[in-house]
C-alpha positions as CSV (number, residue, x, y, z in Angstrom):
1,M,165.8,121.4,143.0
2,E,169.2,120.0,143.1
3,R,170.6,116.4,143.1
4,L,170.9,115.1,146.7
5,Q,174.5,114.1,146.4
6,K,175.4,117.8,145.4
7,I,173.6,119.2,148.4
8,L,175.3,117.0,150.8
9,A,178.7,117.7,149.3
10,R,178.2,121.5,149.3
11,A,177.1,121.3,152.9
12,G,180.4,119.7,153.8
13,V,179.0,116.4,154.9
14,T,181.3,114.5,152.7
15,A,182.6,114.3,149.1
16,R,180.0,113.6,146.4
17,R,181.0,110.0,145.9
18,K,180.8,109.2,149.5
19,A,177.5,111.0,149.8
20,E,176.2,108.4,147.3
21,L,177.3,105.6,149.7
22,L,175.5,107.2,152.5
23,M,172.3,107.3,150.4
24,K,172.6,103.7,149.4
25,E,173.1,102.7,153.1
26,G,169.8,104.5,153.9
27,R,171.4,107.0,156.1
28,V,170.0,110.1,154.3
29,T,166.3,111.5,154.7
30,V,164.5,114.2,153.1
31,N,161.5,115.5,155.1
32,G,161.5,112.3,157.1
33,R,161.6,109.9,154.2
34,I,164.6,107.7,153.5
35,V,166.1,108.5,150.0
36,T,168.3,105.9,148.3
37,E,167.7,106.8,144.6
38,M,170.9,108.3,143.2
39,G,168.9,110.7,140.9
40,A,166.8,112.0,143.6
41,K,166.6,115.8,144.1
42,A,165.7,118.1,146.9
43,D,165.2,121.7,147.7
44,P,168.2,122.9,149.9
45,V,166.1,125.9,151.2
46,R,162.8,124.3,151.8
47,D,163.4,120.6,152.4
48,R,164.6,119.2,155.8
49,I,167.6,117.0,154.8
50,K,169.3,114.8,157.6
51,V,172.2,112.6,157.7
52,N,172.3,109.9,160.4
53,G,169.4,111.9,161.9
54,K,171.1,115.2,162.1
55,L,169.8,118.2,160.1
56,I,172.5,119.6,157.6
57,H,172.9,123.3,156.6
58,P,173.7,123.5,152.9
59,H,174.7,127.1,152.9
60,G,177.2,127.1,155.9
61,R,180.5,129.0,155.7
62,K,183.1,127.3,153.4
63,V,186.4,126.5,155.2
64,Y,189.7,125.7,153.3
65,I,192.7,124.7,155.6
66,L,196.2,123.5,154.5
67,L,197.8,121.2,157.1
68,N,201.4,119.9,157.1
69,K,200.7,116.6,158.7
70,P,203.3,115.1,160.9
71,R,204.1,111.3,161.1
72,G,202.0,109.4,163.7
73,V,198.8,111.2,162.9
74,I,195.7,109.5,161.4
75,T,193.8,110.9,158.4
76,A,190.4,110.5,159.7
77,A,187.7,112.3,161.7
78,S,188.2,109.8,164.6
79,D,190.1,106.7,165.6
80,P,188.8,103.9,167.8
81,R,192.2,103.2,169.2
82,G,192.5,106.7,170.6
83,R,195.3,108.0,168.1
84,T,195.7,111.6,167.2
85,T,193.7,112.5,164.0
86,V,194.1,115.3,161.6
87,L,191.0,117.0,163.1
88,D,192.6,116.9,166.5
89,L,195.2,119.4,165.0
90,V,192.8,121.6,163.2
91,K,190.0,122.9,165.3
92,T,187.1,124.7,163.5
93,K,183.4,125.4,164.4
94,E,182.5,124.1,161.0
95,R,182.5,120.4,160.2
96,I,185.4,119.7,157.7
97,F,187.0,116.5,156.3
98,P,190.3,115.6,154.8
99,V,190.6,115.5,151.0
100,G,192.2,112.2,150.2
101,R,194.5,110.6,152.8
102,L,198.0,110.3,153.9
103,D,199.2,107.1,155.8
104,Y,199.9,107.1,159.5
105,N,203.7,107.3,158.9
106,T,203.5,109.7,155.9
107,E,203.8,113.4,156.6
108,G,203.1,116.4,154.5
109,L,200.4,118.4,152.8
110,L,196.8,117.7,153.4
111,L,193.7,119.8,152.4
112,L,190.7,119.9,154.9
113,T,187.5,121.5,153.8
114,N,183.8,121.4,153.9
115,D,183.3,122.2,150.1
116,G,182.4,118.9,148.4
117,D,183.0,120.4,144.8
118,V,186.5,121.4,145.6
119,A,187.3,118.1,147.4
120,R,186.1,116.2,144.3
121,V,188.4,118.1,141.9
122,V,191.6,118.2,144.2
123,S,191.3,114.4,144.9
124,C,190.6,113.3,141.4
125,A,193.6,112.1,139.2
126,G,195.1,114.7,136.9
127,S,197.9,116.9,136.2
128,P,196.4,120.2,137.6
129,F,196.5,118.7,141.1
130,A,199.4,116.4,140.8
131,K,200.9,115.3,144.1
132,V,204.6,115.8,144.7
133,Y,206.4,113.8,147.2
134,E,210.0,113.6,148.7
135,V,210.8,109.8,149.2
136,R,213.8,108.4,151.1
137,V,214.4,104.7,150.1
138,R,216.8,102.1,151.1
139,S,220.1,102.0,149.0
140,A,220.1,103.3,145.5
141,P,217.7,102.0,142.8
142,E,219.2,101.3,139.4
143,P,218.3,103.5,136.6
144,A,216.4,100.6,135.0
145,A,214.3,100.0,137.9
146,L,213.4,103.7,138.2
147,E,212.3,103.6,134.4
148,R,210.0,100.8,135.1
149,L,208.2,103.1,137.7
150,R,208.3,106.0,135.5
151,A,206.7,104.0,132.6
152,G,203.8,102.7,134.7
153,M,203.5,99.1,135.9
154,R,201.2,96.5,137.2
155,L,201.8,95.4,140.9
156,G,201.7,91.8,142.1
157,D,198.0,92.1,143.1
158,G,197.1,93.3,139.6
159,T,196.8,97.0,140.3
160,Q,197.7,98.9,137.2
161,L,199.8,102.1,137.9
162,T,200.0,104.9,135.5
163,G,203.4,106.7,134.7
164,C,204.9,109.2,136.9
165,R,207.8,111.5,137.1
166,I,210.8,110.6,139.3
167,R,214.0,112.6,139.8
168,R,216.9,112.1,142.1
169,L,217.5,114.6,144.8
170,R,220.3,112.7,146.7
171,Q,222.0,109.3,146.2
172,G,223.8,107.1,148.7
173,S,223.0,104.5,151.2
174,R,219.6,106.2,151.7
175,T,218.6,107.7,148.5
176,W,216.2,110.8,148.2
177,L,213.9,111.1,145.3
178,E,211.1,113.4,144.0
179,V,208.1,111.6,142.8
180,T,205.1,113.3,141.1
181,L,201.8,111.3,140.8
182,T,198.7,112.1,138.9
183,Q,197.1,108.8,140.1
184,G,196.1,108.1,143.7
185,K,196.1,104.5,144.6
186,N,196.3,103.2,148.3
187,R,199.8,103.3,149.6
188,Q,201.0,103.7,146.0
189,I,204.4,105.1,146.5
190,R,205.4,102.5,149.2
191,R,204.1,99.7,147.0
192,M,205.9,101.0,143.9
193,F,209.3,101.0,145.7
194,D,208.7,97.7,147.5
195,S,208.1,96.1,143.9
196,I,211.7,97.0,143.0
197,G,213.3,96.0,146.2
198,H,214.0,99.5,147.7
199,P,211.5,100.0,150.6
200,V,210.5,103.6,151.6
201,L,212.2,104.8,154.7
202,R,210.4,108.2,154.9
203,L,207.8,109.9,152.8
204,R,206.5,113.4,152.7
205,R,204.1,115.2,150.4
206,R,205.4,118.7,149.4
207,R,202.9,119.9,146.9
208,I,199.3,119.5,145.9
209,G,199.0,121.2,142.6
210,F,199.7,124.9,143.1
211,L,199.6,124.5,147.0
212,T,203.1,123.9,148.6
213,D,204.3,123.5,152.1
214,Q,206.6,126.8,151.8
215,G,206.5,128.5,155.2
216,L,204.4,125.8,156.9
217,P,206.1,123.8,159.6
218,T,205.5,120.1,160.2
219,G,202.3,120.0,162.4
220,G,201.3,123.5,161.3
221,H,198.1,124.7,159.3
222,R,196.8,127.8,157.7
223,P,193.7,128.9,156.0
224,L,194.0,129.3,152.2
225,T,194.2,132.8,150.9
226,D,191.3,134.4,149.1
227,F,193.4,134.1,145.9
228,E,194.1,130.5,146.5
229,V,190.3,129.7,147.0
230,A,189.4,131.7,143.8
231,R,191.9,129.6,141.9
232,L,190.4,126.4,143.3
233,H,186.9,127.6,142.2
234,R,188.2,128.3,138.7
235,F,189.3,124.7,138.4
236,V,185.9,123.5,139.8
237,R,184.1,125.5,137.1
238,R,186.3,124.2,134.3
239,V,185.7,120.5,135.4
240,S,182.0,121.1,135.7
241,S,181.8,122.6,132.2
242,K,183.7,119.5,130.9
243,D,181.2,117.2,132.8
244,K,178.4,118.8,131.0
245,G,179.9,118.3,127.6
246,P,180.6,115.2,125.5
247,P,182.0,112.1,127.7
248,Q,185.7,112.5,128.6
249,N,188.3,109.7,129.5
250,N,189.2,111.8,132.5
251,A,187.6,115.2,133.0
252,C,189.9,116.2,135.9
253,T,192.9,116.3,133.6
254,L,191.7,119.7,132.1
255,A,193.7,118.8,129.0
């Protein structure tokens, strides 16, 4: 018997936290019975588990795809406005979902998978899977303004940002910077630079932890290598072992 959230995540339905939301909404059944209790367990082999009335297959083939998302593409499974989605660019027989998100006008690396455990570890905040971006901003920010961002700050809506790494790549009327985040807030980089008066003109993600865009053209995608998948699974095991131990401030930091 396993927790239902874990079974749904491993089956590639969605990440574990979103699986809990599906359960709360009454969209998950086990042998015909709606299950909303977060501690509920099921047998992934013997029980018939359905989401939105569709039977899931917990032991399907795991898929790991790295996409270099272009601008003008939605990070979603579908779009009611008919815009191109990341799943339109990556066709697989298996049901996969994007890990985290990139804005419509943001380009760069995005991992797509049906492995909920890997998705949970990659998307959580922490240095092993820090996200590295190249950012072009209007004019040249003063050193003091960049120090405010590096140190961490509170945005006007009360959102508290942790510190980040920033280094200049090119300076001029349109400055390029490299920004490394270990925190993932909605539109974080755009909001950071808006707060110091230097709006983002272009934004692309170049790295997710040890995964880089080297050799991957904009709009292109590739499956992860066996070595990369094995490395991801090592991180999952390390995080899982920490989760079983004493409470941690952030088990995903692997500190």
